N, C-alpha and C positions, 0 to 999 in steps of 0.2 A: 916160755917162762911165765911168771906171775902177770906180766903186762899183757901177754897174749890172752890169758884167761880173762883178765879184766876187760879187754877191749873186744872180746868175741861178741859178735852180734850187734855191735854199735854202728851207727851210720858212718859212711866214709868221711864226711866232713868233721866228724867227732874223733875218729880214730884211724883214718886212712893215711896213706902215704904222705899226702900233702900237709895234713895236720901235723904229722910227726916231723916233717921237714921244718916246719915253723919252730918246733921246740929245739931242733938241732941248731937252727940259726940263732934262736934266742939265747943259746948257751955256747955260741961260737964253735959248734961242732964237737963239744966235749960230751961224748956219748953218755957217760955216767950221770952227769948233771941233767942232761936232757931227759934221760929215762926217769930219773927221780922226779923231775918236775911234771912230766907227763903222767907218771903214776899218781902223784898228788892230785892232779886234775881229775883223773878217773875216779879216785876215791871220793873227792868232793862231789862229783856228779852223782855218785851212788848214795852218799851218806848225808847230803844236805837235807836238813829237817825243816827249814823255814818255808821251802817251796820245792816243787817237784821239777828238777831240771830237765829230765827226760820228757815230761809232759809238755813243758814249755817248748822244747826243741821240736817235738812232733807238731805242735801248733804253728810254729813259725817257719819251719823248713818247707820250701816249695813255693813260698810267696814270691810273686814277681815284685820288682822294685815299686811299681805303681800301686800294687796291692798293699805292700808294706807301708808305703808312705800314707796311704789312706787310713790304714789301721793305726799307724803311729800318730798321725794328726788327730784322729778321733779318740785317742786314749784319754781317759779321765785325768791323767797326769799333766797333759799339755797346758791346762789352765794354770798350773803352778810351776811347770818345768818347760819353758819354751825351747823348742828345738825342731829341726826338720832335716830330712834327707833331701839334698839338693840335686844330685846327679853325679856326673863323672868329670874329673879334672881333665886338663889337656893331655896329661900323661896316662889317664885311665884309672886313677884312683877313685874310689867311691867317697863323695864329699858329704859330710854332715856338719851342720851348724848348731852350736849349743850356746844359748845366751845365759851362761852361768851366772853372770852378774845379776840377773833378774830371777834366778831360781829361788823358789820359796819352799824349801824342803820341809820346814817346820809345818806348814799348812798341809802339805801332801801327806806327811806322817800322821798328822792329826785327823785328816779326813779318811785316809785309806789304810792305816795300820803301820806299825813300827818297821816292818820289813818290806813294805810295798814298793818303796823307791828302788831298793836294791833288786827286787824281783823284776821290776820294769827294766832296769838296766841289763839284767841277765837276758831278758826277752829280746832286747835290741841286739845284744852281742851274739846270741844264738843265731838270729837271722843273719847278722853280719858275717859270721864265720861260714855259714852255709852258702851265702851268696858269693863270698870271695872264693870258696872252693869251686863253685860252679863256673865263675868267670875264669879262674886259672886254668881249669881243664878245657874250657871252650877256646880260650885265646892263646894258650900255650905260654903264658907269662905269669909270674907270681903277681897277684893283685892285692891291693891294700886299701885301707881306709885313710882318708885325710880329714882331720878335724879342725874346724874354725871355732875358737873359744872367744866369746865376747864377754869381757869383764865390766862393761859399762854398768853403772849403778851398783857395783859390788858394795856391800855394807856389812853392818854388824851381824846380820842374819847368817853370814857365812862362817861365823865363829861360834854360834850357839850350839847347844847340846846335840840335837838330832842331826843337824847339818854336818857338823864336824864328824860325828860318828859314821854317818852314811858315806862321806867322802873318804874316810880312812878305810872303811870296809870295802868300798869299790876299788880303792888303790891296791889293797892286798889281793883282791880277787883278780884284778888285771895283771898282777905280778906273776901269776902262775896259771890261770885258767884260760886266758885268751892271748897267748903269746904270739908275737910277731904278726899282728894284724894291722898295725898302724904305721903309715909311712911318715907322717909329719903332723905336728900341731902348729897352727897359725893362731897366735894370740893377739887380739886387738883390744884397744880401749882399756888397757890395764892401768891401775893407779900408778902415779909417777914413781912411787917408792919401789914398786915392783922391779922397774928397770934397774934401779941402783942395787937392789938386793940380788937380782939375777946376775948382774955384772960381777958382783963380789963372789957369788957362790958357784957360778958356772965353771970356773977353773977346776973345781973338784970333780967335775964330770968328764967322762971320756969324750973324744971328738965325735964318736958315733952317737952318744947320748945327746950331746949338744945339737947335733944335726937334726934331731927329731923335734926340736922346739924352736920356733922363730917368734920373737917378740917384735911385732910390726909397728906399734904405735896407734895413733888415732885413726879410726875408719873414715874420718872426715878429711884426712890428708890425701891430696891427690897422688902423692908419691906412694902411699900405702895402697890406694885404690888401683893404681897402675900395676903394682906387684900382684894384687889379688886377681885382676883381670888377665894378667899374663899366666897365672897359674890355673884359674878356673874360668870356664867360658862365661862371658857376661850374661848370656841368656838364662843361666841358672843361678847367677850371683845376685843376692838381694840388692835392692836399690840403695839401702843404707851403706852398702859396701862398694858401690860403684857399678853395679850391674843393673839389670832391668827386671829381674824376677821379683815376685811377691809371694814367697812361701807362707804356708799356713802355720806359722811358728807357735801360735797359741791354740791351734785346733778349732778356732771359731767356725770357719767355713765347713770343716769336716763334720763337726757336731750338728750344724744346721742341716747339712745334706743328709746325714744319717737319720735325723728326726723326720725330715721330709719323706725319705724313703719308707720309714716305718708307717707314717700316716697314709702314704699311698698304698702300701700293702694291706693295711687295715680296711681301706675303702675300695679295694679292687677285688672283684670276684675271681679274677684269674691273674694273680700276681706273678711277675717274672723276675728272675734274678737279675740284678743290675750288672751291667758290663762296664768295662773300663771307659767306654764312650759316654757313660752317664755323667762323667765328671768333666765333660766339655773340654774347653780350651786348655784348662790347667793340666788335665791328664794327658792330653795330646802333646803339649809342649814338654811335659816331664818325660814322656816316653821318647821323644826325639832327643832330649838331652842325654838320655842313657844309651841311645843307640848311635849317636853321632860318631863320625870317624875320630880316632884319637891322634892328636898331633904329636909329633916327636921332636919338633925343632923350636918349640917355644922357649923363651927365656923365663923359665919357671923355677919356683922353689922346689927342690927335690933333694931329699935327705941323702940319697945314694951318691949324688954328685959331690957331696961334701965329705964322704966317708969311704967310698969304695971306688977304686980306680979300675972300673970294668966297663968295657964298651957294651952298651945295651943293644939288644936285637933291634933291627930296623922295623919300621911300621909294617905290619902284616906278617912278620916272621912268627912262626909257631913252633913250639916244642912239645913233644909228647911228655906225659907224666914221668916216664923213665928218664928222658933227657933232662927234664927239670931237676929230678932227683940227683942225677950225675953232676950237674952244674953246681948244685948247692953243696953236695958232699965234697966237691973239690974246692969249695970256698968261692966259687965264681957266681956270686949272687948280686942281684940288681938293687937290693935295698939293705940298708945297714941293719945289723942285729942289735940285740940287747935293749930295744926300746922299752921293754917291759921289765927290765931289771928292777927289783924292789927299791934300790937306792935312788934310781932315777925318778921313779914315780913318787917315792916318798919326798924327794927334794922338791919336785914340782908342786905337790899338794901343800907341803910346808910353806913354800914361798907364797903361794896364793893366800893362805891364811895369814901369814905374817905381814904381807903387803897390806891387806885390808886393815889389820890391827894398827899398823903404823899410820896408815892413811887417816884413820878415825881418831888417832891420838889416844888410843886405849891400850 
């Protein structure tokens, strides 16, 4: 049919079986809705005029996590948009930290163009979907992202022109183009009014949607830190959250190392390509965090435990792609669906904006 012709020749992480399964789960196995959503995604990838999605994918696919984090940290955007890939949670999810409260989208747009931030997010998501596809095929279990959102220092800049526009555009894009990739969001350091608004608004969401968002409180609280350590290995969790890691959130170290390598190549008569070992202890520790055994008995935050009464495979159990497909088609899935339903993401973004507005008294 039309979808077959649209998806012909596309990479497997873009239009393969596992990507299609994510759309089925995102629409609770309602085939018509899943096909419509998948078709919209393929059309967007082909028709997007602000940047070339296929070119972005070809540039990002194949990067190891170490390579991606170096690339991500060295990005020109990190000086305005602090964030980092941390590693893997105890349950195997790929963990990223976003210090949204300190994001300066206005400066990023001013310095790099009106669509630059959205393009950077697409770049991150294209790598994410490729890597999750690789992990799922290798480990025989559907793998997901886990996001830590830090709203400390959230201010009026989250309400102004470009910031609000970019957030809404990103929300709409997540609603259809990158379905069923996120296991759970852990929100810390939110303004106090956010908790009150969330408590009032959350009854409007389904249990599965609510299971995707956990409001934890202050990262200075030992109770919150204990929850974070139980969910994420301390060696990859930043010190500010109760761990021992020091991720390059602002990209300072990565940019310094990149400049040092450039100078070395310029002054070397026989330059050699830098390997992962050139990043010393940081790269070594990051690699260990991604390859460490995945615990299955931790008292962790897991969206599926709150929404799907299904026994997960034991550690080491692997399923073929066909077996995974059969489990999902039968509704026997390990992670809740609908996390990218537009109403859910619209609600989350609206609450973030509204909380800041109330907090500032504007």
